[in-house]
C-alpha positions as CSV (number, residue, x, y, z in Angstrom):
1,M,0.1,0.0,0.0
2,E,2.8,2.5,0.8
3,K,4.5,2.0,-2.6
4,L,1.3,2.6,-4.3
5,R,0.9,6.1,-2.3
6,S,4.3,6.8,-3.1
7,K,3.9,6.3,-6.8
8,R,0.7,8.4,-6.8
9,I,2.4,11.2,-5.2
10,Q,5.0,11.1,-7.5
11,D,2.9,11.0,-10.3
12,M,0.6,14.0,-9.4
13,E,4.0,16.1,-8.6
14,H,4.9,15.3,-12.2
15,V,1.6,16.8,-13.0
16,F,1.8,19.6,-11.3
17,D,5.7,20.3,-12.4
18,I,4.2,22.0,-15.6
19,F,2.4,24.9,-13.6
20,T,3.9,28.0,-12.5
21,D,3.1,29.1,-8.9
22,A,0.4,31.3,-10.0
23,E,-1.0,28.5,-12.1
24,F,-1.0,26.3,-9.3
25,E,-2.9,29.0,-7.3
26,A,-5.2,29.7,-9.7
27,Y,-5.7,25.8,-9.7
28,C,-6.1,25.3,-5.9
29,R,-8.8,28.1,-5.9
30,L,-10.8,26.6,-8.8
31,H,-10.4,22.9,-7.1
32,E,-11.7,24.7,-4.0
33,K,-14.8,26.3,-5.3
34,I,-15.8,23.1,-7.6
35,A,-15.5,20.8,-3.9
36,E,-17.5,23.4,-1.9
37,S,-20.3,23.5,-5.1
38,L,-20.2,19.8,-4.9
39,A,-20.9,19.5,-1.0
40,V,-23.4,21.9,-1.0
41,R,-25.5,20.2,-3.5
42,K,-25.0,16.9,-1.4
43,K,-26.7,18.6,1.4
44,Q,-29.6,19.5,-0.5
């Protein structure tokens, strides 16, 4: 399980390496907005 987790982290680091800091911050804001929207929808 730990090897799988480690591989997954490495894969995600590789994916996010293409972003500048500003792009990564924008991605995080958008991801948070989507997650909040889904959470509100589940409560309805």
